[in-house]
N, C-alpha and C positions, 0 to 999 in steps of 0.2 A: 538458470533462470534466476532472476532477482526476486527478492522477498515480496515486493511490491506486485511483481507478475503473479506470484502464487496466491496472494490475496485475492487478486481480480479472479482468478481461476476458482478459488474456493467458493466465493460469494456468487459466482456465475457470470458477472460482466462488469464492465467499467461504470455502467449507469447505475447498476445495483450498488456498488461500493460508494458511488457519488452520492447517492441518497442516503445511504447509511451514515456517511461523515458529515452530509449537510453542505457539500460542494458541488460544482458543476461537473458534468463528465468531461468537460475539457480539462479541467485541473487533473483528473485521474489520468487523462491521455498524456499529458505533459509530464506527470511523474514517471510514467511508464517509458515514454519515448524520448524525452529530452533530459530529464534530471537522473532517471535510472534509480530513483529512490522516493519513499514517502517522506514528506515533510515531517520533522521531529515532534512537532505539536500534534500530528494524528497517529503517531505510532502506536500509542496505547489503545486507541479505539480500533485502529486497523486490525489489531491482535485480538481484541474482544469479538469483532463481528466474524472473525474465523473460529471462535470458540476454541482458541488455542492452537489451531492447526498450523498457525504462523505465529511464531513467538516475537515478543519485543526484541528479544537479542537477534533474532534473524533480519528483523527490519533494521536495526542499528548496524548490523554488518554491512548493509548497503551504503551507508554512510562512510564507513571505514574504506570500502573498496574504492569509492570516488576520490577521496580525500588525497 
């Protein structure tokens, strides 16, 4: 499971994460299904909304796997 998928599970839904990050739910869907990673500019906030359950390092590893 990708780190961005773990973030979605922890916060409860794609819609909840989108609201927390100030983006549309469709963006979160694309991160999950197309890009398979969270954009770099949202990594810190995505980690914060999980209260550390998903670390910034885990989210960065998604970028390393794709590259």
